[in-house]
C-alpha positions in Angstrom: 7.7 -40.3 17.7 4.7 -38.5 16.5 5.4 -36.4 13.3 3.7 -32.5 13.9 0.9 -31.2 10.6 2.6 -28.9 9.1 0.0 -26.5 7.7 -0.1 -25.7 4.5 -0.2 -21.7 3.3 -1.4 -20.4 0.0 1.0 -18.2 -1.5 -2.5 -15.7 -1.6 -3.7 -16.5 1.9 -4.6 -13.6 4.3 -3.5 -14.6 7.4 -1.6 -11.3 9.1 -2.5 -7.8 8.5 1.2 -7.4 6.0 0.0 -10.0 4.1 -2.3 -7.5 2.4 1.0 -5.2 1.7 2.4 -7.7 0.7 0.0 -9.2 -2.1 0.5 -5.5 -3.7 4.4 -5.9 -3.8 4.6 -4.6 -7.8 1.0 -3.0 -8.0 -0.6 0.1 -7.7 -1.3 1.3 -4.0 -2.4 4.6 -2.1 -0.5 5.6 1.0 -2.6 8.4 3.1 0.0 9.9 5.0 -0.3 12.3 8.6 -0.4 16.0 7.7 -3.3 15.6 4.6 -0.5 14.2 2.8 -1.6 11.2 -0.2 0.6 9.2 -2.5 -0.2 6.9 -5.6 2.5 4.6 -6.6 3.7 1.5 -7.4 4.6 -0.7 -4.3 8.7 -1.7 -4.6 9.7 -3.0 -1.3 8.3 -2.5 2.9 9.2 -3.9 6.0 7.7 -4.5 9.2 7.6 -1.0 10.7 5.5 0.0 7.0 8.8 1.5 5.2 7.8 1.6 2.0 10.0 2.1 -1.3 7.1 3.6 -3.9 8.0 4.0 -7.7 6.6 6.0 -10.4 4.3 8.3 -7.2 2.1 10.9 -7.5 1.3 13.2 -4.1 -1.0 15.3 -3.4 -1.0 17.4 -0.5 -4.5 19.2 0.6 -4.0 22.3 2.4 -7.0 24.8 4.1 -6.0 28.3 4.2 -8.1 31.1 6.4 -9.2 34.1 3.9 -8.5 37.1 6.0 -10.4 39.6 4.1 -13.7 36.9 4.3 -12.4 34.4 7.3 -13.8 31.5 4.8 -11.7 28.1 4.3 -10.0 28.1 0.7 -9.0 24.5 0.5 -6.1 24.1 -2.0 -4.5 20.8 -3.4 -0.8 20.7 -4.4 0.6 18.1 -7.2 3.9 16.0 -7.4 5.6 13.6 -9.3 8.4 11.7 -8.5 9.9 8.8 -9.9 11.4 6.9 -6.6 9.7 7.2 -3.1 10.9 6.1 0.5 8.2 6.3 2.3 8.7 6.3 6.3 6.1 4.3 8.0 5.1 6.1 11.1 3.8 9.0 9.0 1.7 5.8 6.9 -1.7 6.0 8.2 -3.7 3.9 5.6 -2.8 1.6 2.9 -4.9 0.2 0.1 -5.4 -0.6 -3.5 -5.9 3.0 -5.4 -9.9 3.5 -6.1 -10.6 3.3 -9.4 -12.4 6.5 -9.8 -9.0 8.4 -8.7 -6.2 6.3 -9.8 
């Protein structure tokens, strides 16, 4: 009977894409969503579908409108805050640590 060697995985090792999200637990992250929405907040929990619970959330919504008189694009940003937010994973486009310039 032979013994198989069990690979040793370091706690900070990245072997799968969701390992990057795991390493961001209890850290501030940046999340880009469909519909020109962006979130910055502290990652409290996530699952394999990329559903997430964020705390101390700053939401930025970018709205592009057409001025009827001049027919020029007008870009507006709407900012909201929330103490706690559930993010459904099917709307997530990108997850990363927040940029140092925008955080």
